[in-house]
PDB file with one MODEL, atoms N, CA, C and O in Angstrom:
MODEL        1
ATOM      1  N   MET A   1       0.980  -1.038   0.054  1.00  0.00           N
ATOM      2  CA  MET A   1      -0.073  -0.056   0.062  1.00  0.00           C
ATOM      3  C   MET A   1       0.950   1.177   0.087  1.00  0.00           C
ATOM      4  O   MET A   1       1.976   1.157   0.767  1.00  0.00           O
ATOM      5  N   PRO A   2       0.561   2.267  -0.737  1.00  0.00           N
ATOM      6  CA  PRO A   2       1.461   3.660  -0.855  1.00  0.00           C
ATOM      7  C   PRO A   2       1.583   4.225   0.594  1.00  0.00           C
ATOM      8  O   PRO A   2       0.719   4.133   1.466  1.00  0.00           O
ATOM      9  N   ARG A   3       2.697   4.773   0.694  1.00  0.00           N
ATOM     10  CA  ARG A   3       2.683   5.517   1.916  1.00  0.00           C
ATOM     11  C   ARG A   3       2.837   7.117   1.686  1.00  0.00           C
ATOM     12  O   ARG A   3       3.574   7.482   0.770  1.00  0.00           O
ATOM     13  N   TYR A   4       2.164   8.095   2.490  1.00  0.00           N
ATOM     14  CA  TYR A   4       2.222   9.215   2.256  1.00  0.00           C
ATOM     15  C   TYR A   4       2.829  10.150   3.433  1.00  0.00           C
ATOM     16  O   TYR A   4       2.598   9.815   4.595  1.00  0.00           O
ATOM     17  N   MET A   5       3.531  11.209   3.193  1.00  0.00           N
ATOM     18  CA  MET A   5       3.866  12.214   4.059  1.00  0.00           C
ATOM     19  C   MET A   5       2.705  13.485   3.990  1.00  0.00           C
ATOM     20  O   MET A   5       2.563  14.096   2.931  1.00  0.00           O
ATOM     21  N   VAL A   6       2.020  13.776   5.004  1.00  0.00           N
ATOM     22  CA  VAL A   6       1.233  14.763   4.944  1.00  0.00           C
ATOM     23  C   VAL A   6       1.532  16.172   5.832  1.00  0.00           C
ATOM     24  O   VAL A   6       1.580  16.090   7.059  1.00  0.00           O
ATOM     25  N   GLU A   7       1.713  17.353   5.211  1.00  0.00           N
ATOM     26  CA  GLU A   7       1.974  18.395   5.947  1.00  0.00           C
ATOM     27  C   GLU A   7       0.859  19.204   6.277  1.00  0.00           C
ATOM     28  O   GLU A   7      -0.062  19.458   5.499  1.00  0.00           O
ATOM     29  N   ARG A   8       0.967  19.642   7.556  1.00  0.00           N
ATOM     30  CA  ARG A   8      -0.369  20.424   7.968  1.00  0.00           C
ATOM     31  C   ARG A   8       0.038  21.566   8.693  1.00  0.00           C
ATOM     32  O   ARG A   8       1.144  21.569   9.234  1.00  0.00           O
ATOM     33  N   THR A   9      -0.763  22.586   8.773  1.00  0.00           N
ATOM     34  CA  THR A   9      -0.528  23.886   9.467  1.00  0.00           C
ATOM     35  C   THR A   9      -1.621  24.070  10.412  1.00  0.00           C
ATOM     36  O   THR A   9      -2.797  23.981  10.056  1.00  0.00           O
ATOM     37  N   PHE A  10      -1.255  24.330  11.631  1.00  0.00           N
ATOM     38  CA  PHE A  10      -2.195  24.580  12.654  1.00  0.00           C
ATOM     39  C   PHE A  10      -1.982  26.146  13.095  1.00  0.00           C
ATOM     40  O   PHE A  10      -1.108  26.370  13.933  1.00  0.00           O
ATOM     41  N   PRO A  11      -2.686  27.156  12.604  1.00  0.00           N
ATOM     42  CA  PRO A  11      -2.287  28.340  12.984  1.00  0.00           C
ATOM     43  C   PRO A  11      -2.085  28.901  14.579  1.00  0.00           C
ATOM     44  O   PRO A  11      -1.309  29.737  15.044  1.00  0.00           O
ATOM     45  N   GLU A  12      -3.007  28.162  15.126  1.00  0.00           N
ATOM     46  CA  GLU A  12      -3.118  28.229  16.762  1.00  0.00           C
ATOM     47  C   GLU A  12      -2.219  27.200  17.446  1.00  0.00           C
ATOM     48  O   GLU A  12      -2.072  27.266  18.666  1.00  0.00           O
ATOM     49  N   GLY A  13      -1.681  26.364  16.812  1.00  0.00           N
ATOM     50  CA  GLY A  13      -0.880  25.271  17.371  1.00  0.00           C
ATOM     51  C   GLY A  13      -1.790  24.111  17.595  1.00  0.00           C
ATOM     52  O   GLY A  13      -2.979  24.277  17.871  1.00  0.00           O
ATOM     53  N   LEU A  14      -1.264  22.998  17.483  1.00  0.00           N
ATOM     54  CA  LEU A  14      -1.848  21.714  17.628  1.00  0.00           C
ATOM     55  C   LEU A  14      -2.048  21.564  19.278  1.00  0.00           C
ATOM     56  O   LEU A  14      -1.092  21.747  20.033  1.00  0.00           O
ATOM     57  N   GLN A  15      -3.278  21.240  19.734  1.00  0.00           N
ATOM     58  CA  GLN A  15      -3.369  21.142  21.183  1.00  0.00           C
ATOM     59  C   GLN A  15      -3.914  19.750  21.442  1.00  0.00           C
ATOM     60  O   GLN A  15      -5.142  19.663  21.428  1.00  0.00           O
ATOM     61  N   ILE A  16      -3.337  18.838  21.636  1.00  0.00           N
ATOM     62  CA  ILE A  16      -3.693  17.597  22.123  1.00  0.00           C
ATOM     63  C   ILE A  16      -3.281  17.146  23.609  1.00  0.00           C
ATOM     64  O   ILE A  16      -2.167  16.674  23.833  1.00  0.00           O
ATOM     65  N   PRO A  17      -4.193  17.311  24.550  1.00  0.00           N
ATOM     66  CA  PRO A  17      -3.804  16.902  26.036  1.00  0.00           C
ATOM     67  C   PRO A  17      -3.123  15.649  26.234  1.00  0.00           C
ATOM     68  O   PRO A  17      -3.537  14.628  25.683  1.00  0.00           O
ATOM     69  N   VAL A  18      -2.016  15.651  27.048  1.00  0.00           N
ATOM     70  CA  VAL A  18      -1.388  14.287  27.449  1.00  0.00           C
ATOM     71  C   VAL A  18      -2.456  13.706  28.502  1.00  0.00           C
ATOM     72  O   VAL A  18      -2.112  13.762  29.682  1.00  0.00           O
ATOM     73  N   SER A  19      -3.496  13.250  28.258  1.00  0.00           N
ATOM     74  CA  SER A  19      -4.448  12.711  29.100  1.00  0.00           C
ATOM     75  C   SER A  19      -5.168  11.629  28.508  1.00  0.00           C
ATOM     76  O   SER A  19      -4.811  11.195  27.413  1.00  0.00           O
ATOM     77  N   GLU A  20      -6.273  11.087  29.200  1.00  0.00           N
ATOM     78  CA  GLU A  20      -7.130   9.981  28.639  1.00  0.00           C
ATOM     79  C   GLU A  20      -7.901  10.891  27.489  1.00  0.00           C
ATOM     80  O   GLU A  20      -8.103  10.353  26.400  1.00  0.00           O
ATOM     81  N   GLU A  21      -8.268  12.043  27.667  1.00  0.00           N
ATOM     82  CA  GLU A  21      -9.073  12.875  26.639  1.00  0.00           C
ATOM     83  C   GLU A  21      -8.173  12.950  25.452  1.00  0.00           C
ATOM     84  O   GLU A  21      -8.749  12.762  24.381  1.00  0.00           O
ATOM     85  N   GLY A  22      -6.954  13.171  25.401  1.00  0.00           N
ATOM     86  CA  GLY A  22      -5.899  13.219  24.261  1.00  0.00           C
ATOM     87  C   GLY A  22      -6.039  11.770  23.773  1.00  0.00           C
ATOM     88  O   GLY A  22      -6.460  11.657  22.621  1.00  0.00           O
ATOM     89  N   ALA A  23      -5.792  10.769  24.367  1.00  0.00           N
ATOM     90  CA  ALA A  23      -5.755   9.562  23.830  1.00  0.00           C
ATOM     91  C   ALA A  23      -7.057   9.043  23.107  1.00  0.00           C
ATOM     92  O   ALA A  23      -7.061   8.348  22.092  1.00  0.00           O
ATOM     93  N   LEU A  24      -8.154   9.490  23.791  1.00  0.00           N
ATOM     94  CA  LEU A  24      -9.290   9.345  22.901  1.00  0.00           C
ATOM     95  C   LEU A  24      -9.607   9.957  21.739  1.00  0.00           C
ATOM     96  O   LEU A  24     -10.325   9.441  20.882  1.00  0.00           O
ATOM     97  N   ALA A  25      -8.991  11.296  21.640  1.00  0.00           N
ATOM     98  CA  ALA A  25      -8.972  12.016  20.500  1.00  0.00           C
ATOM     99  C   ALA A  25      -8.341  11.367  19.377  1.00  0.00           C
ATOM    100  O   ALA A  25      -8.830  11.326  18.248  1.00  0.00           O
ATOM    101  N   CYS A  26      -7.146  10.817  19.751  1.00  0.00           N
ATOM    102  CA  CYS A  26      -6.341  10.102  18.653  1.00  0.00           C
ATOM    103  C   CYS A  26      -6.932   8.985  18.267  1.00  0.00           C
ATOM    104  O   CYS A  26      -6.986   8.713  17.067  1.00  0.00           O
ATOM    105  N   LEU A  27      -7.532   8.066  19.331  1.00  0.00           N
ATOM    106  CA  LEU A  27      -8.050   6.906  18.737  1.00  0.00           C
ATOM    107  C   LEU A  27      -9.314   7.131  17.941  1.00  0.00           C
ATOM    108  O   LEU A  27      -9.748   6.255  17.193  1.00  0.00           O
ATOM    109  N   ASN A  28      -9.960   8.402  18.110  1.00  0.00           N
ATOM    110  CA  ASN A  28     -11.288   8.718  17.359  1.00  0.00           C
ATOM    111  C   ASN A  28     -10.594   8.911  15.936  1.00  0.00           C
ATOM    112  O   ASN A  28     -11.136   8.471  14.922  1.00  0.00           O
ATOM    113  N   VAL A  29      -9.440   9.549  15.902  1.00  0.00           N
ATOM    114  CA  VAL A  29      -8.880   9.896  14.506  1.00  0.00           C
ATOM    115  C   VAL A  29      -8.605   8.403  13.846  1.00  0.00           C
ATOM    116  O   VAL A  29      -9.042   8.185  12.716  1.00  0.00           O
ATOM    117  N   VAL A  30      -8.004   7.555  14.435  1.00  0.00           N
ATOM    118  CA  VAL A  30      -7.672   6.195  14.021  1.00  0.00           C
ATOM    119  C   VAL A  30      -8.897   5.497  13.361  1.00  0.00           C
ATOM    120  O   VAL A  30      -8.892   4.950  12.258  1.00  0.00           O
ATOM    121  N   GLY A  31      -9.905   5.601  14.183  1.00  0.00           N
ATOM    122  CA  GLY A  31     -11.115   4.887  13.649  1.00  0.00           C
ATOM    123  C   GLY A  31     -11.731   5.631  12.339  1.00  0.00           C
ATOM    124  O   GLY A  31     -12.124   4.943  11.397  1.00  0.00           O
ATOM    125  N   GLN A  32     -11.814   7.149  12.294  1.00  0.00           N
ATOM    126  CA  GLN A  32     -12.211   7.595  11.227  1.00  0.00           C
ATOM    127  C   GLN A  32     -11.502   7.436  10.025  1.00  0.00           C
ATOM    128  O   GLN A  32     -12.082   7.296   8.948  1.00  0.00           O
ATOM    129  N   ASN A  33     -10.168   7.452  10.158  1.00  0.00           N
ATOM    130  CA  ASN A  33      -9.255   7.013   9.110  1.00  0.00           C
ATOM    131  C   ASN A  33      -9.601   5.456   8.596  1.00  0.00           C
ATOM    132  O   ASN A  33      -9.644   5.259   7.381  1.00  0.00           O
ATOM    133  N   ALA A  34      -9.847   4.348   9.526  1.00  0.00           N
ATOM    134  CA  ALA A  34     -10.108   3.140   9.001  1.00  0.00           C
ATOM    135  C   ALA A  34     -11.189   3.045   8.039  1.00  0.00           C
ATOM    136  O   ALA A  34     -11.113   2.315   7.051  1.00  0.00           O
ATOM    137  N   ASP A  35     -12.233   3.797   8.320  1.00  0.00           N
ATOM    138  CA  ASP A  35     -13.368   3.924   7.575  1.00  0.00           C
ATOM    139  C   ASP A  35     -13.271   4.163   5.913  1.00  0.00           C
ATOM    140  O   ASP A  35     -13.996   3.804   4.985  1.00  0.00           O
ATOM    141  N   VAL A  36     -12.114   4.888   5.979  1.00  0.00           N
ATOM    142  CA  VAL A  36     -11.806   4.990   4.467  1.00  0.00           C
ATOM    143  C   VAL A  36     -10.483   4.385   3.974  1.00  0.00           C
ATOM    144  O   VAL A  36      -9.970   4.730   2.909  1.00  0.00           O
ATOM    145  N   GLY A  37      -9.956   3.467   4.799  1.00  0.00           N
ATOM    146  CA  GLY A  37      -8.761   2.645   4.383  1.00  0.00           C
ATOM    147  C   GLY A  37      -7.594   3.234   4.488  1.00  0.00           C
ATOM    148  O   GLY A  37      -6.706   2.831   3.737  1.00  0.00           O
ATOM    149  N   VAL A  38      -7.299   4.318   5.425  1.00  0.00           N
ATOM    150  CA  VAL A  38      -6.063   5.087   5.884  1.00  0.00           C
ATOM    151  C   VAL A  38      -5.524   4.598   7.132  1.00  0.00           C
ATOM    152  O   VAL A  38      -6.309   4.281   8.026  1.00  0.00           O
ATOM    153  N   THR A  39      -4.332   4.505   7.290  1.00  0.00           N
ATOM    154  CA  THR A  39      -3.652   4.033   8.572  1.00  0.00           C
ATOM    155  C   THR A  39      -2.840   5.275   8.856  1.00  0.00           C
ATOM    156  O   THR A  39      -2.136   5.819   8.005  1.00  0.00           O
ATOM    157  N   TRP A  40      -2.967   5.659  10.007  1.00  0.00           N
ATOM    158  CA  TRP A  40      -1.917   6.711  10.594  1.00  0.00           C
ATOM    159  C   TRP A  40      -0.858   6.018  11.228  1.00  0.00           C
ATOM    160  O   TRP A  40      -1.088   5.346  12.233  1.00  0.00           O
ATOM    161  N   VAL A  41       0.340   6.116  10.721  1.00  0.00           N
ATOM    162  CA  VAL A  41       1.556   5.555  11.141  1.00  0.00           C
ATOM    163  C   VAL A  41       2.160   6.356  12.327  1.00  0.00           C
ATOM    164  O   VAL A  41       2.257   5.877  13.457  1.00  0.00           O
ATOM    165  N   HIS A  42       2.501   7.432  12.040  1.00  0.00           N
ATOM    166  CA  HIS A  42       3.161   8.399  13.090  1.00  0.00           C
ATOM    167  C   HIS A  42       3.046   9.755  12.581  1.00  0.00           C
ATOM    168  O   HIS A  42       2.752   9.991  11.409  1.00  0.00           O
ATOM    169  N   SER A  43       3.302  10.755  13.560  1.00  0.00           N
ATOM    170  CA  SER A  43       3.456  12.204  13.124  1.00  0.00           C
ATOM    171  C   SER A  43       4.756  12.746  13.848  1.00  0.00           C
ATOM    172  O   SER A  43       5.197  12.286  14.901  1.00  0.00           O
ATOM    173  N   TYR A  44       5.392  13.962  13.010  1.00  0.00           N
ATOM    174  CA  TYR A  44       6.351  14.756  13.775  1.00  0.00           C
ATOM    175  C   TYR A  44       5.772  16.034  13.819  1.00  0.00           C
ATOM    176  O   TYR A  44       5.186  16.546  12.865  1.00  0.00           O
ATOM    177  N   VAL A  45       5.978  16.702  15.240  1.00  0.00           N
ATOM    178  CA  VAL A  45       5.312  17.961  15.612  1.00  0.00           C
ATOM    179  C   VAL A  45       6.459  19.007  15.530  1.00  0.00           C
ATOM    180  O   VAL A  45       7.534  18.622  15.988  1.00  0.00           O
ATOM    181  N   SER A  46       6.409  20.229  15.037  1.00  0.00           N
ATOM    182  CA  SER A  46       7.246  21.221  15.302  1.00  0.00           C
ATOM    183  C   SER A  46       7.307  21.878  16.740  1.00  0.00           C
ATOM    184  O   SER A  46       6.320  21.832  17.474  1.00  0.00           O
ATOM    185  N   ASP A  47       8.350  22.419  17.084  1.00  0.00           N
ATOM    186  CA  ASP A  47       8.506  22.764  18.506  1.00  0.00           C
ATOM    187  C   ASP A  47       7.374  23.912  18.799  1.00  0.00           C
ATOM    188  O   ASP A  47       6.911  23.973  19.938  1.00  0.00           O
ATOM    189  N   ASP A  48       6.948  24.768  17.852  1.00  0.00           N
ATOM    190  CA  ASP A  48       5.987  25.560  18.091  1.00  0.00           C
ATOM    191  C   ASP A  48       4.479  24.971  17.914  1.00  0.00           C
ATOM    192  O   ASP A  48       3.495  25.687  18.108  1.00  0.00           O
ATOM    193  N   LYS A  49       4.394  23.756  17.573  1.00  0.00           N
ATOM    194  CA  LYS A  49       3.253  22.841  17.463  1.00  0.00           C
ATOM    195  C   LYS A  49       2.177  23.529  16.399  1.00  0.00           C
ATOM    196  O   LYS A  49       0.963  23.327  16.363  1.00  0.00           O
ATOM    197  N   LYS A  50       2.937  24.367  15.572  1.00  0.00           N
ATOM    198  CA  LYS A  50       2.049  24.939  14.544  1.00  0.00           C
ATOM    199  C   LYS A  50       2.002  23.982  12.996  1.00  0.00           C
ATOM    200  O   LYS A  50       1.191  24.134  12.083  1.00  0.00           O
ATOM    201  N   LYS A  51       2.983  23.123  13.056  1.00  0.00           N
ATOM    202  CA  LYS A  51       3.288  22.271  11.673  1.00  0.00           C
ATOM    203  C   LYS A  51       3.239  20.856  12.272  1.00  0.00           C
ATOM    204  O   LYS A  51       3.577  20.574  13.422  1.00  0.00           O
ATOM    205  N   THR A  52       2.803  20.058  11.405  1.00  0.00           N
ATOM    206  CA  THR A  52       2.824  18.537  11.622  1.00  0.00           C
ATOM    207  C   THR A  52       3.114  18.049  10.288  1.00  0.00           C
ATOM    208  O   THR A  52       2.810  18.612   9.236  1.00  0.00           O
ATOM    209  N   PHE A  53       3.865  16.710  10.457  1.00  0.00           N
ATOM    210  CA  PHE A  53       4.359  16.098   9.308  1.00  0.00           C
ATOM    211  C   PHE A  53       3.999  14.517   9.536  1.00  0.00           C
ATOM    212  O   PHE A  53       4.844  13.802  10.074  1.00  0.00           O
ATOM    213  N   CYS A  54       2.894  14.043   9.175  1.00  0.00           N
ATOM    214  CA  CYS A  54       2.295  12.890   9.482  1.00  0.00           C
ATOM    215  C   CYS A  54       2.465  11.888   8.257  1.00  0.00           C
ATOM    216  O   CYS A  54       2.321  12.183   7.070  1.00  0.00           O
ATOM    217  N   VAL A  55       2.805  10.621   8.791  1.00  0.00           N
ATOM    218  CA  VAL A  55       3.008   9.658   7.793  1.00  0.00           C
ATOM    219  C   VAL A  55       1.663   8.582   7.887  1.00  0.00           C
ATOM    220  O   VAL A  55       1.274   8.113   8.957  1.00  0.00           O
ATOM    221  N   TYR A  56       1.092   8.315   6.681  1.00  0.00           N
ATOM    222  CA  TYR A  56      -0.155   7.640   6.567  1.00  0.00           C
ATOM    223  C   TYR A  56       0.060   6.580   5.492  1.00  0.00           C
ATOM    224  O   TYR A  56       0.689   6.914   4.488  1.00  0.00           O
ATOM    225  N   ASP A  57      -0.428   5.263   5.612  1.00  0.00           N
ATOM    226  CA  ASP A  57      -0.496   4.368   4.704  1.00  0.00           C
ATOM    227  C   ASP A  57      -1.789   4.346   4.160  1.00  0.00           C
ATOM    228  O   ASP A  57      -2.669   4.157   5.000  1.00  0.00           O
ATOM    229  N   GLY A  58      -2.185   4.492   2.931  1.00  0.00           N
ATOM    230  CA  GLY A  58      -3.521   4.740   2.302  1.00  0.00           C
ATOM    231  C   GLY A  58      -3.637   4.281   0.772  1.00  0.00           C
ATOM    232  O   GLY A  58      -2.596   4.166   0.124  1.00  0.00           O
ATOM    233  N   PRO A  59      -4.761   4.042   0.235  1.00  0.00           N
ATOM    234  CA  PRO A  59      -4.856   3.524  -1.079  1.00  0.00           C
ATOM    235  C   PRO A  59      -4.452   4.513  -2.093  1.00  0.00           C
ATOM    236  O   PRO A  59      -3.887   4.185  -3.137  1.00  0.00           O
ATOM    237  N   ASN A  60      -4.750   5.749  -1.774  1.00  0.00           N
ATOM    238  CA  ASN A  60      -4.370   7.069  -2.764  1.00  0.00           C
ATOM    239  C   ASN A  60      -4.587   8.468  -1.851  1.00  0.00           C
ATOM    240  O   ASN A  60      -5.004   8.573  -0.697  1.00  0.00           O
ATOM    241  N   PRO A  61      -4.185   9.418  -2.725  1.00  0.00           N
ATOM    242  CA  PRO A  61      -4.305  10.716  -1.891  1.00  0.00           C
ATOM    243  C   PRO A  61      -5.597  11.182  -1.667  1.00  0.00           C
ATOM    244  O   PRO A  61      -5.850  11.902  -0.701  1.00  0.00           O
ATOM    245  N   GLU A  62      -6.546  10.789  -2.581  1.00  0.00           N
ATOM    246  CA  GLU A  62      -8.034  11.015  -2.196  1.00  0.00           C
ATOM    247  C   GLU A  62      -8.566  10.511  -0.924  1.00  0.00           C
ATOM    248  O   GLU A  62      -9.347  11.144  -0.213  1.00  0.00           O
ATOM    249  N   ALA A  63      -8.070   9.254  -0.653  1.00  0.00           N
ATOM    250  CA  ALA A  63      -8.337   8.821   0.759  1.00  0.00           C
ATOM    251  C   ALA A  63      -7.735   9.449   1.862  1.00  0.00           C
ATOM    252  O   ALA A  63      -8.319   9.397   2.944  1.00  0.00           O
ATOM    253  N   ILE A  64      -6.588  10.074   1.755  1.00  0.00           N
ATOM    254  CA  ILE A  64      -6.055  10.823   2.676  1.00  0.00           C
ATOM    255  C   ILE A  64      -6.687  12.146   2.911  1.00  0.00           C
ATOM    256  O   ILE A  64      -6.754  12.643   4.035  1.00  0.00           O
ATOM    257  N   ARG A  65      -7.177  12.741   1.778  1.00  0.00           N
ATOM    258  CA  ARG A  65      -8.016  13.835   1.765  1.00  0.00           C
ATOM    259  C   ARG A  65      -9.329  13.679   2.591  1.00  0.00           C
ATOM    260  O   ARG A  65      -9.702  14.488   3.441  1.00  0.00           O
ATOM    261  N   GLN A  66      -9.971  12.557   2.243  1.00  0.00           N
ATOM    262  CA  GLN A  66     -11.224  12.168   3.009  1.00  0.00           C
ATOM    263  C   GLN A  66     -10.896  11.948   4.421  1.00  0.00           C
ATOM    264  O   GLN A  66     -11.650  12.431   5.266  1.00  0.00           O
ATOM    265  N   ALA A  67      -9.932  11.322   4.760  1.00  0.00           N
ATOM    266  CA  ALA A  67      -9.563  11.092   6.239  1.00  0.00           C
ATOM    267  C   ALA A  67      -9.559  12.431   6.919  1.00  0.00           C
ATOM    268  O   ALA A  67     -10.267  12.644   7.904  1.00  0.00           O
ATOM    269  N   ALA A  68      -8.629  13.482   6.308  1.00  0.00           N
ATOM    270  CA  ALA A  68      -8.447  14.686   7.080  1.00  0.00           C
ATOM    271  C   ALA A  68      -9.766  15.317   6.968  1.00  0.00           C
ATOM    272  O   ALA A  68     -10.029  15.892   8.024  1.00  0.00           O
ATOM    273  N   ASN A  69     -10.749  15.436   6.043  1.00  0.00           N
ATOM    274  CA  ASN A  69     -11.925  16.027   6.144  1.00  0.00           C
ATOM    275  C   ASN A  69     -12.818  15.463   7.244  1.00  0.00           C
ATOM    276  O   ASN A  69     -13.504  16.196   7.956  1.00  0.00           O
ATOM    277  N   ARG A  70     -12.785  14.125   7.360  1.00  0.00           N
ATOM    278  CA  ARG A  70     -13.509  13.387   8.173  1.00  0.00           C
ATOM    279  C   ARG A  70     -13.235  13.905   9.711  1.00  0.00           C
ATOM    280  O   ARG A  70     -14.149  14.136  10.502  1.00  0.00           O
ATOM    281  N   ASN A  71     -11.911  14.044  10.000  1.00  0.00           N
ATOM    282  CA  ASN A  71     -11.283  14.528  11.273  1.00  0.00           C
ATOM    283  C   ASN A  71     -11.246  15.957  11.371  1.00  0.00           C
ATOM    284  O   ASN A  71     -10.822  16.469  12.407  1.00  0.00           O
ATOM    285  N   GLY A  72     -11.622  16.628  10.458  1.00  0.00           N
ATOM    286  CA  GLY A  72     -11.600  18.128  10.675  1.00  0.00           C
ATOM    287  C   GLY A  72     -10.076  18.650  10.685  1.00  0.00           C
ATOM    288  O   GLY A  72      -9.747  19.681  11.272  1.00  0.00           O
ATOM    289  N   LEU A  73      -9.366  17.998  10.121  1.00  0.00           N
ATOM    290  CA  LEU A  73      -7.651  18.354  10.161  1.00  0.00           C
ATOM    291  C   LEU A  73      -7.368  19.164   9.008  1.00  0.00           C
ATOM    292  O   LEU A  73      -7.788  18.852   7.894  1.00  0.00           O
ATOM    293  N   PRO A  74      -6.651  20.228   9.232  1.00  0.00           N
ATOM    294  CA  PRO A  74      -5.901  20.892   7.835  1.00  0.00           C
ATOM    295  C   PRO A  74      -5.170  20.054   6.995  1.00  0.00           C
ATOM    296  O   PRO A  74      -4.817  18.952   7.416  1.00  0.00           O
ATOM    297  N   LEU A  75      -4.882  20.435   5.823  1.00  0.00           N
ATOM    298  CA  LEU A  75      -4.129  19.684   4.851  1.00  0.00           C
ATOM    299  C   LEU A  75      -3.432  20.606   4.120  1.00  0.00           C
ATOM    300  O   LEU A  75      -4.098  21.433   3.496  1.00  0.00           O
ATOM    301  N   ASP A  76      -2.141  20.650   4.052  1.00  0.00           N
ATOM    302  CA  ASP A  76      -1.270  21.705   3.201  1.00  0.00           C
ATOM    303  C   ASP A  76      -0.797  20.919   1.841  1.00  0.00           C
ATOM    304  O   ASP A  76      -0.813  21.378   0.700  1.00  0.00           O
ATOM    305  N   ARG A  77      -0.349  19.547   2.280  1.00  0.00           N
ATOM    306  CA  ARG A  77       0.234  18.943   1.221  1.00  0.00           C
ATOM    307  C   ARG A  77       0.357  17.430   1.274  1.00  0.00           C
ATOM    308  O   ARG A  77       0.558  16.864   2.348  1.00  0.00           O
ATOM    309  N   ILE A  78       0.243  16.794   0.173  1.00  0.00           N
ATOM    310  CA  ILE A  78       0.309  15.235   0.387  1.00  0.00           C
ATOM    311  C   ILE A  78       1.507  14.906  -0.475  1.00  0.00           C
ATOM    312  O   ILE A  78       1.554  15.311  -1.636  1.00  0.00           O
ATOM    313  N   VAL A  79       2.421  14.226   0.026  1.00  0.00           N
ATOM    314  CA  VAL A  79       3.524  13.590  -1.007  1.00  0.00           C
ATOM    315  C   VAL A  79       3.583  11.969  -0.772  1.00  0.00           C
ATOM    316  O   VAL A  79       3.440  11.493   0.354  1.00  0.00           O
ATOM    317  N   GLU A  80       3.788  11.228  -1.846  1.00  0.00           N
ATOM    318  CA  GLU A  80       3.850   9.786  -1.730  1.00  0.00           C
ATOM    319  C   GLU A  80       5.413   9.646  -1.378  1.00  0.00           C
ATOM    320  O   GLU A  80       6.232  10.249  -2.073  1.00  0.00           O
ATOM    321  N   VAL A  81       5.780   8.933  -0.410  1.00  0.00           N
ATOM    322  CA  VAL A  81       7.106   8.641  -0.091  1.00  0.00           C
ATOM    323  C   VAL A  81       7.436   7.212   0.093  1.00  0.00           C
ATOM    324  O   VAL A  81       6.554   6.353   0.123  1.00  0.00           O
ATOM    325  N   ARG A  82       8.687   6.946   0.215  1.00  0.00           N
ATOM    326  CA  ARG A  82       9.204   5.463   0.330  1.00  0.00           C
ATOM    327  C   ARG A  82      10.304   5.683   1.426  1.00  0.00           C
ATOM    328  O   ARG A  82      10.872   6.762   1.600  1.00  0.00           O
ATOM    329  N   VAL A  83      10.537   4.564   2.132  1.00  0.00           N
ATOM    330  CA  VAL A  83      11.512   4.500   3.260  1.00  0.00           C
ATOM    331  C   VAL A  83      12.827   4.278   2.738  1.00  0.00           C
ATOM    332  O   VAL A  83      13.000   3.402   1.890  1.00  0.00           O
ATOM    333  N   LEU A  84      13.851   5.043   3.193  1.00  0.00           N
ATOM    334  CA  LEU A  84      15.202   5.040   2.894  1.00  0.00           C
ATOM    335  C   LEU A  84      15.976   5.369   4.246  1.00  0.00           C
ATOM    336  O   LEU A  84      15.963   6.463   4.811  1.00  0.00           O
ATOM    337  N   ASP A  85      16.710   4.127   4.699  1.00  0.00           N
ATOM    338  CA  ASP A  85      17.457   4.186   5.867  1.00  0.00           C
ATOM    339  C   ASP A  85      18.924   3.778   5.479  1.00  0.00           C
ATOM    340  O   ASP A  85      19.289   3.264   4.422  1.00  0.00           O
ATOM    341  N   PRO A  86      19.670   4.114   6.551  1.00  0.00           N
ATOM    342  CA  PRO A  86      21.350   3.850   6.397  1.00  0.00           C
ATOM    343  C   PRO A  86      21.400   2.108   5.772  1.00  0.00           C
ATOM    344  O   PRO A  86      22.146   1.769   4.854  1.00  0.00           O
ATOM    345  N   TYR A  87      20.513   1.227   6.443  1.00  0.00           N
ATOM    346  CA  TYR A  87      20.683  -0.165   5.993  1.00  0.00           C
ATOM    347  C   TYR A  87      19.967  -0.522   4.847  1.00  0.00           C
ATOM    348  O   TYR A  87      19.805  -1.707   4.555  1.00  0.00           O
ATOM    349  N   PHE A  88      19.485   0.473   4.113  1.00  0.00           N
ATOM    350  CA  PHE A  88      18.638  -0.002   2.924  1.00  0.00           C
ATOM    351  C   PHE A  88      19.444  -0.932   2.074  1.00  0.00           C
ATOM    352  O   PHE A  88      18.967  -2.000   1.691  1.00  0.00           O
ATOM    353  N   TYR A  89      20.609  -0.565   1.783  1.00  0.00           N
ATOM    354  CA  TYR A  89      21.477  -1.285   0.697  1.00  0.00           C
ATOM    355  C   TYR A  89      22.075  -2.623   1.162  1.00  0.00           C
ATOM    356  O   TYR A  89      22.618  -3.373   0.350  1.00  0.00           O
ATOM    357  N   ARG A  90      21.987  -2.889   2.316  1.00  0.00           N
ATOM    358  CA  ARG A  90      22.670  -4.096   3.020  1.00  0.00           C
ATOM    359  C   ARG A  90      21.829  -5.473   2.586  1.00  0.00           C
ATOM    360  O   ARG A  90      22.178  -6.571   3.019  1.00  0.00           O
TER     361      ARG A  90
ENDMDL
END
């Protein structure tokens, strides 16, 4: 399945509490994504919490857009990516 990097901008900063409430919010996103065949792998968050770079597996960019819309998340850019690490050629 293709893998995508999704760039998002949160003008007020991303606010997910480190609590049961935050965990439930993340699980809700996972459930909404699954409905359109998208899997949230992990995300990177900038220090000011205004940008996220999220890695997803999904069937196509449109499914990634649908997942973002279902979750009310902003979406700046979708780029299909592949893994490259220092051990790739061994």
